[in-house]
TIROLUM-139094 format. One record per atom (N, C-alpha, C, O): z, x, y; atom name; residue in three letters; chain. Coordinates in steps of 0.2 Angstrom, whole numbers. Each point is the difference from the previous one (the first is absolute). Layout:
BEGIN
R      c3      c1      c2   atome   residu   chaine
R       Z       X       Y      CA      ALA        A
...
***
This chain:
BEGIN
R      c3      c1      c2   atome   residu   chaine
R       0       4      -6       N      MET        A
R       0      -4       6      CA      MET        A
R       0       4       6       C      MET        A
R       4       5       1       O      MET        A
R      -8      -6       4       N      ASP        A
R       0       4       6      CA      ASP        A
R       3      -4       6       C      ASP        A
R       2      -6      -1       O      ASP        A
R      -2       9       7       N      GLU        A
R       4      -3       5      CA      GLU        A
R      -3      -6       3       C      GLU        A
R       3      -4       4       O      GLU        A
R      -9       2      -6       N      PHE        A
R      -4      -6       2      CA      PHE        A
R       1      -6      -4       C      PHE        A
R      -1      -6       2       O      PHE        A
R       4       7      -8       N      ASP        A
R       1      -6      -4      CA      ASP        A
R       7      -3       1       C      ASP        A
R       4       3       3       O      ASP        A
R      -4      -9      -4       N      THR        A
R       6      -4       1      CA      THR        A
R       3      -2      -7       C      THR        A
R      -3      -1      -4       O      THR        A
R      10       0       4       N      ILE        A
R       4      -2      -6      CA      ILE        A
R       2      -7       1       C      ILE        A
R       3      -1       6       O      ILE        A
R      -4      -3     -10       N      ARG        A
R       2      -7       0      CA      ARG        A
R       5      -1      -6       C      ARG        A
R      -3       1      -6       O      ARG        A
R       8      -4       7       N      SER        A
R       5      -1      -6      CA      SER        A
R       0      -8      -1       C      SER        A
R       4      -2      -4       O      SER        A
R      -8      -2       7       N      ASP        A
R       0      -7       0      CA      ASP        A
R      -5      -3      -4       C      ASP        A
R      -4      -5       2       O      ASP        A
R       2       8      -8       N      GLY        A
R      -5      -2      -5      CA      GLY        A
R      -6       4       1       C      GLY        A
R       0       6       1       O      GLY        A
R      -6      -9      -3       N      PRO        A
R      -6       3      -1      CA      PRO        A
R      -2       3       7       C      PRO        A
R       1      -3       5       O      PRO        A
R      -4       9      -5       N      GLN        A
R      -2       3       7      CA      GLN        A
R      -6      -3       2       C      GLN        A
R      -5       0      -3       O      GLN        A
R       5      -3       9       N      ALA        A
R      -6      -2       4      CA      ALA        A
R      -4       5       2       C      ALA        A
R       2       6       1       O      ALA        A
R      -9      -7       0       N      PRO        A
R      -4       5       3      CA      PRO        A
R       2       2       6       C      PRO        A
R       3      -4       4       O      PRO        A
R      -4      11      -2       N      LEU        A
R       2       2       6      CA      LEU        A
R      -4      -3       6       C      LEU        A
R      -6      -1      -1       O      LEU        A
R       8       0       7       N      PRO        A
R      -4      -2       5      CA      PRO        A
R      -5       5       2       C      PRO        A
R       1       6      -1       O      PRO        A
R      -6      -9       4       N      VAL        A
R      -5       5       3      CA      VAL        A
R       2       5       5       C      VAL        A
R       5      -2       4       O      VAL        A
R      -6       8      -5       N      GLY        A
R       2       5       5      CA      GLY        A
R       6       4      -3       C      GLY        A
R       3       4       3       O      GLY        A
R      -1      -6      -9       N      SER        A
R       6       3      -3      CA      SER        A
R      -1       5      -6       C      SER        A
R       5       3      -2       O      SER        A
R     -11      -2       0       N      THR        A
R      -1       5      -5      CA      THR        A
R      -1       7       3       C      THR        A
R      -1       0       6       O      THR        A
R       2       5     -10       N      ALA        A
R       0       7       2      CA      ALA        A
R      -7       1       3       C      ALA        A
R      -1       3       6       O      ALA        A
R      -4      -5      -9       N      LEU        A
R      -7       1       3      CA      LEU        A
R      -1      -4       6       C      LEU        A
R      -3       4       5       O      LEU        A
R       5     -10      -4       N      GLU        A
R      -1      -4       6      CA      GLU        A
R       4       4       6       C      GLU        A
R      -2       0       5       O      GLU        A
R       8       2      -7       N      THR        A
R       5       3       5      CA      THR        A
R      -3       6       3       C      THR        A
R       0       1       6       O      THR        A
R      -3       4     -11       N      VAL        A
R      -3       6       3      CA      VAL        A
R      -6      -2       4       C      VAL        A
R      -1       4       5       O      VAL        A
R      -3      -8      -7       N      ILE        A
R      -6      -2       4      CA      ILE        A
R       2      -3       7       C      ILE        A
R      -2       3       5       O      ILE        A
R       7      -8      -5       N      LEU        A
R       2      -2       7      CA      LEU        A
R       3       5       4       C      LEU        A
R      -1       0       6       O      LEU        A
R       5       4      -9       N      SER        A
R       4       5       4      CA      SER        A
R      -5       5       3       C      SER        A
R       0       2       6       O      SER        A
R      -5       0     -10       N      ARG        A
R      -5       5       3      CA      ARG        A
R      -5      -3       5       C      ARG        A
R      -1       3       5       O      ARG        A
R      -1     -10      -6       N      LEU        A
R      -4      -3       5      CA      LEU        A
R       4      -1       7       C      LEU        A
R      -2       1       5       O      LEU        A
R       9      -2      -6       N      ASP        A
R       4      -1       6      CA      ASP        A
R       1       7       4       C      ASP        A
R      -1       0       6       O      ASP        A
R       2       5     -10       N      ASP        A
R       1       7       3      CA      ASP        A
R      -7       2       3       C      ASP        A
R       1       3       5       O      ASP        A
R      -6      -5      -7       N      ASP        A
R      -7       2       2      CA      ASP        A
R      -2      -5       6       C      ASP        A
R      -6       1       2       O      ASP        A
R      10      -6       0       N      LYS        A
R      -2      -4       5      CA      LYS        A
R      -6      -5      -1       C      LYS        A
R      -4      -1       4       O      LYS        A
R       4      -1     -11       N      ALA        A
R      -5      -5      -1      CA      ALA        A
R       2      -6       3       C      ALA        A
R       5      -2       2       O      ALA        A
R     -11      -2       0       N      GLN        A
R       1      -6       4      CA      GLN        A
R      -1      -7      -4       C      GLN        A
R      -3       0      -5       O      GLN        A
R       7      -5       6       N      ASP        A
R      -1      -7      -3      CA      ASP        A
R       0       1      -7       C      ASP        A
R      -5      -2      -4       O      ASP        A
R      10       4       1       N      ILE        A
R       1       1      -7      CA      ILE        A
R       2      -7      -3       C      ILE        A
R       4      -4       2       O      ILE        A
R      -8       2      -8       N      VAL        A
R       1      -6      -3      CA      VAL        A
R       0       1      -7       C      VAL        A
R      -3       4      -3       O      VAL        A
R       8      -8       0       N      LEU        A
R       1       1      -8      CA      LEU        A
R      -2      -7      -3       C      LEU        A
R       1      -5       3       O      LEU        A
R      -5       5      -8       N      ILE        A
R      -2      -6      -4      CA      ILE        A
R       2       1      -7       C      ILE        A
R      -2       4      -3       O      ILE        A
R       6      -9       1       N      ASP        A
R       2       0      -7      CA      ASP        A
R      -5      -3      -4       C      ASP        A
R      -2      -6       1       O      ASP        A
R      -1      10      -6       N      LEU        A
R      -5      -3      -4      CA      LEU        A
R       2      -2      -7       C      LEU        A
R      -4      -2      -4       O      LEU        A
R      10       3       3       N      LYS        A
R       3      -2      -7      CA      LYS        A
R      -2      -8      -1       C      LYS        A
R       2      -4       4       O      LYS        A
R      -5       3     -10       N      GLY        A
R      -2      -6      -2      CA      GLY        A
R      -7      -3       4       C      GLY        A
R      -2      -5      -2       O      GLY        A
R       0       9       6       N      LYS        A
R      -6      -2       4      CA      LYS        A
R      -6       5      -2       C      LYS        A
R      -6      -3       0       O      LYS        A
R       7       9      -2       N      SER        A
R      -6       4      -2      CA      SER        A
R       3       5      -5       C      SER        A
R       5       3       0       O      SER        A
R      -9      -1      -5       N      PRO        A
R       2       5      -5      CA      PRO        A
R      -1       7       2       C      PRO        A
R       2       5      -3       O      PRO        A
R      -5      -4       9       N      MET        A
R      -2       7       2      CA      MET        A
R       6       4       2       C      MET        A
R       0       6       0       O      MET        A
R       5      -9       3       N      ALA        A
R       6       3       3      CA      ALA        A
R       5      -5       1       C      ALA        A
R      -1      -6       0       O      ALA        A
R       7       9       1       N      ASP        A
R       6      -4       2      CA      ASP        A
R       1      -2       7       C      ASP        A
R       2      -5       2       O      ASP        A
R      -4      10       2       N      THR        A
R       0       0       7      CA      THR        A
R      -6       3       4       C      THR        A
R      -3       5      -2       O      THR        A
R       2      -8       8       N      MET        A
R      -5       3       4      CA      MET        A
R       3       1       7       C      MET        A
R       3      -4       2       O      MET        A
R      -4      10       0       N      ILE        A
R       2       2       7      CA      ILE        A
R      -6       1       4       C      ILE        A
R      -4       4      -2       O      ILE        A
R       4      -7       8       N      ILE        A
R      -5       1       5      CA      ILE        A
R       3       3       6       C      ILE        A
R       5      -3       3       O      ILE        A
R      -9       8       0       N      ALA        A
R       3       3       7      CA      ALA        A
R      -6       2       4       C      ALA        A
R      -6       1      -3       O      ALA        A
R       7       0       9       N      SER        A
R      -5       3       4      CA      SER        A
R       2       7       3       C      SER        A
R       5       1       1       O      SER        A
R     -11       3       0       N      GLY        A
R       1       6       4      CA      GLY        A
R      -4      -1       7       C      GLY        A
R      -4      -4       0       O      GLY        A
R       6       8       4       N      ARG        A
R      -3      -1       7      CA      ARG        A
R      -7       3       1       C      ARG        A
R      -4      -2       4       O      ARG        A
R       2       6      -9       N      SER        A
R      -7       4       0      CA      SER        A
R      -2       2      -7       C      SER        A
R       4      -1      -4       O      SER        A
R     -10       3       4       N      HIS        A
R      -2       3      -6      CA      HIS        A
R       5       6      -3       C      HIS        A
R       2       0      -6       O      HIS        A
R      -1       4      11       N      ARG        A
R       5       6      -2      CA      ARG        A
R       7      -3      -2       C      ARG        A
R       2       3      -5       O      ARG        A
R       0      -8       8       N      HIS        A
R       7      -2      -2      CA      HIS        A
R       0      -4      -7       C      HIS        A
R       4       1      -4       O      HIS        A
R     -10      -5       3       N      VAL        A
R       0      -3      -7      CA      VAL        A
R      -1       6      -5       C      VAL        A
R       3      -1      -5       O      VAL        A
R      -7       6       6       N      GLY        A
R       0       5      -5      CA      GLY        A
R       6       4      -1       C      GLY        A
R       2       2      -5       O      GLY        A
R       2      -1      11       N      ALA        A
R       7       3      -1      CA      ALA        A
R       5      -4      -4       C      ALA        A
R       3       3      -4       O      ALA        A
R      -4     -10       5       N      LEU        A
R       5      -4      -3      CA      LEU        A
R      -2       0      -8       C      LEU        A
R       5       1      -4       O      LEU        A
R     -11      -1       2       N      ALA        A
R      -2       1      -7      CA      ALA        A
R       2       6      -3       C      ALA        A
R       3       0      -5       O      ALA        A
R      -4       6       9       N      ASP        A
R       2       6      -3      CA      ASP        A
R       7       1      -1       C      ASP        A
R       2       2      -5       O      ASP        A
R       2      -4      10       N      HIS        A
R       7       0      -1      CA      HIS        A
R       3      -4      -5       C      HIS        A
R       5       2      -4       O      HIS        A
R      -8      -8       3       N      LEU        A
R       2      -4      -6      CA      LEU        A
R      -1       3      -6       C      LEU        A
R       4       0      -5       O      LEU        A
R     -10       3       4       N      GLN        A
R      -2       3      -6      CA      GLN        A
R       5       6      -2       C      GLN        A
R       3       0      -5       O      GLN        A
R      -1       4      10       N      ARG        A
R       4       5      -1      CA      ARG        A
R       7      -2      -1       C      ARG        A
R       4       3      -5       O      ARG        A
R      -1      -8       8       N      ALA        A
R       6      -3      -1      CA      ALA        A
R       1      -2      -7       C      ALA        A
R       5       1      -3       O      ALA        A
R     -10      -5       1       N      LEU        A
R       1      -3      -7      CA      LEU        A
R      -1       6      -5       C      LEU        A
R       4      -1      -5       O      LEU        A
R      -7       6       6       N      LYS        A
R      -1       5      -5      CA      LYS        A
R       7       4       0       C      LYS        A
R       2       2      -5       O      LYS        A
R       1      -1      11       N      GLU        A
R       6       4       0      CA      GLU        A
R       6      -4      -3       C      GLU        A
R       4       3      -3       O      GLU        A
R      -5     -10       3       N      GLN        A
R       6      -4      -3      CA      GLN        A
R      -2      -1      -7       C      GLN        A
R       4      -3      -4       O      GLN        A
R      -9       6       1       N      GLY        A
R      -2      -1      -7      CA      GLY        A
R      -2      -7      -2       C      GLY        A
R       1      -2      -5       O      GLY        A
R      -3      -2      10       N      LEU        A
R      -2      -7      -1      CA      LEU        A
R      -8      -1      -2       C      LEU        A
R      -2      -5       1       O      LEU        A
R      -1      11      -3       N      GLY        A
R      -6      -1      -3      CA      GLY        A
R      -6       2       5       C      GLY        A
R       1       1       6       O      GLY        A
R      -7       0     -10       N      LYS        A
R      -6       2       4      CA      LYS        A
R      -3      -7       3       C      LYS        A
R       0      -5      -3       O      LYS        A
R      -2       6       9       N      VAL        A
R      -2      -6       4      CA      VAL        A
R      -8       1       0       C      VAL        A
R      -3       5       2       O      VAL        A
R       0     -11      -3       N      LYS        A
R      -8       0       1      CA      LYS        A
R      -1      -2       7       C      LYS        A
R       3      -5       2       O      LYS        A
R      -8       8       1       N      VAL        A
R      -1      -1       7      CA      VAL        A
R      -8      -1       1       C      VAL        A
R      -4       3      -3       O      VAL        A
R       3      -8       7       N      SER        A
R      -7      -2       2      CA      SER        A
R       0      -1       8       C      SER        A
R       4      -2       3       O      SER        A
R     -10       5       0       N      GLY        A
R      -1      -1       7      CA      GLY        A
R       2       5       4       C      GLY        A
R       0       0       6       O      GLY        A
R       2       6      -9       N      LEU        A
R       2       5       5      CA      LEU        A
R      -5       4       4       C      LEU        A
R       1       2       6       O      LEU        A
R      -7      -2      -8       N      PRO        A
R      -5       3       4      CA      PRO        A
R      -1      -3       7       C      PRO        A
R      -1       4       5       O      PRO        A
R       1     -11      -4       N      HIS        A
R       0      -3       6      CA      HIS        A
R       6      -2       3       C      HIS        A
R       0       0       6       O      HIS        A
R       5      -2     -10       N      CYS        A
R       7      -1       3      CA      CYS        A
R       0      -7       4       C      CYS        A
R       4       0       5       O      CYS        A
R      -9      -4      -6       N      ASP        A
R       0      -7       3      CA      ASP        A
R       5      -4      -4       C      ASP        A
R       4      -4       3       O      ASP        A
R      -5       4     -10       N      TRP        A
R       4      -4      -4      CA      TRP        A
R       2       5      -6       C      TRP        A
R      -5       1      -4       O      TRP        A
R      11       1       3       N      VAL        A
R       1       4      -6      CA      VAL        A
R       5      -4      -5       C      VAL        A
R       5      -3       2       O      VAL        A
R      -7       3      -8       N      LEU        A
R       3      -3      -5      CA      LEU        A
R       4       5      -5       C      LEU        A
R      -3       4      -2       O      LEU        A
R       9      -5       1       N      LEU        A
R       4       4      -4      CA      LEU        A
R       3      -4      -6       C      LEU        A
R       3      -5       1       O      LEU        A
R      -5       7      -7       N      ASP        A
R       2      -4      -6      CA      ASP        A
R       5       4      -3       C      ASP        A
R      -1       5      -4       O      ASP        A
R       8      -7       4       N      ALA        A
R       5       3      -3      CA      ALA        A
R       3      -3      -6       C      ALA        A
R       6       0      -1       O      ALA        A
R     -10      -4      -2       N      GLY        A
R       2      -4      -6      CA      GLY        A
R       3      -7       2       C      GLY        A
R      -4      -4       1       O      GLY        A
R      10       4      -1       N      ASP        A
R       4      -6       1      CA      ASP        A
R      -1      -2       8       C      ASP        A
R       1      -6       1       O      ASP        A
R      -3      10       3       N      VAL        A
R      -1      -1       7      CA      VAL        A
R      -7       2       3       C      VAL        A
R      -2       6      -2       O      VAL        A
R      -1     -10       5       N      ILE        A
R      -7       1       3      CA      ILE        A
R       2       0       8       C      ILE        A
R       3      -4       2       O      ILE        A
R      -6      10       1       N      VAL        A
R       1       1       7      CA      VAL        A
R      -7       0       4       C      VAL        A
R      -4       3      -2       O      VAL        A
R       4      -7       7       N      HIS        A
R      -6      -1       4      CA      HIS        A
R       2       3       7       C      HIS        A
R       4      -3       3       O      HIS        A
R      -8       8      -1       N      LEU        A
R       1       3       7      CA      LEU        A
R      -6      -1       4       C      LEU        A
R      -6       2      -2       O      LEU        A
R       7      -5       8       N      PHE        A
R      -6      -2       4      CA      PHE        A
R       0       3       7       C      PHE        A
R       6       1       2       O      PHE        A
R     -11      -1       1       N      ARG        A
R      -1       1       7      CA      ARG        A
R       1      -8       2       C      ARG        A
R      -2      -4      -3       O      ARG        A
R       5       3       9       N      PRO        A
R       1      -7       2      CA      PRO        A
R      -6      -4       0       C      PRO        A
R       0      -6      -2       O      PRO        A
R      -6       8       5       N      GLU        A
R      -6      -4       0      CA      GLU        A
R      -2      -2      -7       C      GLU        A
R      -2      -5      -1       O      GLU        A
R       2      10      -3       N      VAL        A
R      -2      -1      -7      CA      VAL        A
R       4      -5      -4       C      VAL        A
R      -2      -5      -3       O      VAL        A
R       9       5       5       N      ARG        A
R       5      -4      -3      CA      ARG        A
R      -1      -7       2       C      ARG        A
R       0      -5      -4       O      ARG        A
R      -2       4      11       N      ALA        A
R      -1      -7       3      CA      ALA        A
R      -6      -3      -3       C      ALA        A
R       0      -6      -1       O      ALA        A
R      -5      10       0       N      PHE        A
R      -7      -2      -3      CA      PHE        A
R       1      -3      -7       C      PHE        A
R      -2      -5      -2       O      PHE        A
R       5       9      -3       N      TYR        A
R       1      -2      -7      CA      TYR        A
R       6      -5      -1       C      TYR        A
R       0      -4      -4       O      TYR        A
R       5       4       8       N      ASN        A
R       6      -4       0      CA      ASN        A
R       2      -2      -7       C      ASN        A
R       0      -6      -2       O      ASN        A
R       1      11      -2       N      ILE        A
R       2      -1      -7      CA      ILE        A
R       7      -4      -1       C      ILE        A
R       1      -3      -5       O      ILE        A
R       3       4      11       N      GLU        A
R       7      -4      -1      CA      GLU        A
R      -2      -8      -1       C      GLU        A
R       4      -3      -3       O      GLU        A
R      -9       1       7       N      LYS        A
R      -2      -7      -1      CA      LYS        A
R      -2      -2      -7       C      LYS        A
R       2      -6      -2       O      LYS        A
R      -5      10      -1       N      ILE        A
R      -2      -1      -7      CA      ILE        A
R       6      -2      -4       C      ILE        A
R       0      -4      -5       O      ILE        A
R       5       8       6       N      TRP        A
R       6      -1      -4      CA      TRP        A
R       5      -4       3       C      TRP        A
R       6      -1      -2       O      TRP        A
R      -8      -2       8       N      SER        A
R       5      -5       3      CA      SER        A
R       6       2       2       C      SER        A
R       5      -3      -2       O      SER        A
R      -5       9       5       N      VAL        A
R       7       3       2      CA      VAL        A
R       3      -3       6       C      VAL        A
R      -4      -1       5       O      VAL        A
R      10      -1      -5       N      GLU        A
R       3      -3       5      CA      GLU        A
R       4       5       4       C      GLU        A
R       1       6      -2       O      GLU        A
R       1      -7       9       N      SER        A
R       3       5       4      CA      SER        A
R       6       2      -3       C      SER        A
R       2       6       2       O      SER        A
R       1      -9      -6       N      GLY        A
R       7       2      -3      CA      GLY        A
R      -1       6      -4       C      GLY        A
R       5       3      -2       O      GLY        A
R     -11      -1      -1       N      HIS        A
R      -1       5      -4      CA      HIS        A
R      -1       7       4       C      HIS        A
R       0       5      -3       O      HIS        A
R      -1      -6      10       N      ARG        A
R      -1       6       4      CA      ARG        A
R       6       4       1       C      ARG        A
R       6      -3       0       O      ARG        A
R      -7      10       0       N      ILE        A
R       6       4       1      CA      ILE        A
R      -1       3       7       C      ILE        A
R      -6       2       2       O      ILE        A
R      11      -2       2       N      ASP        A
R       0       3       7      CA      ASP        A
R       1       8      -1       C      ASP        A
R       6       2      -1       O      ASP        A
R     -11       2       1       N      ALA        A
R       0       7      -1      CA      ALA        A
R       4       3       6       C      ALA        A
R       3       6      -1       O      ALA        A
R      -2      -9       6       N      ARG        A
R       4       3       6      CA      ARG        A
R       7      -1      -1       C      ARG        A
R       4       3       4       O      ARG        A
R      -2      -7      -8       N      ALA        A
R       8      -2      -1      CA      ALA        A
R       3       6      -3       C      ALA        A
R       6       0      -2       O      ALA        A
***
């Protein structure tokens, strides 16, 4: 058991809430440290077999999106959380990181607004994380 697991003595253990696994915690922490903007978590459990969670965030520019992706890859490798598959790095308009149970989409703001993938998954404002907090 690691520091991110919770212990429950009141019967069967319920699934951990979104944002509470080691993988999700490392990703959210790194995005926050690197000043990613408008971070959104989407719980995919029961909705899609591709992953348990999707995290969407924006970078201010091509360079910022590329740095966010690079830093996430390094952080996950350093934490021993597996090799991440990455798509979209040459242009850095939309970079996708597949970390197994968590899929991360990093966008430039204009590209994110154009594709609006949050709307596809019907994300309500309650799922948004204030990175400035």
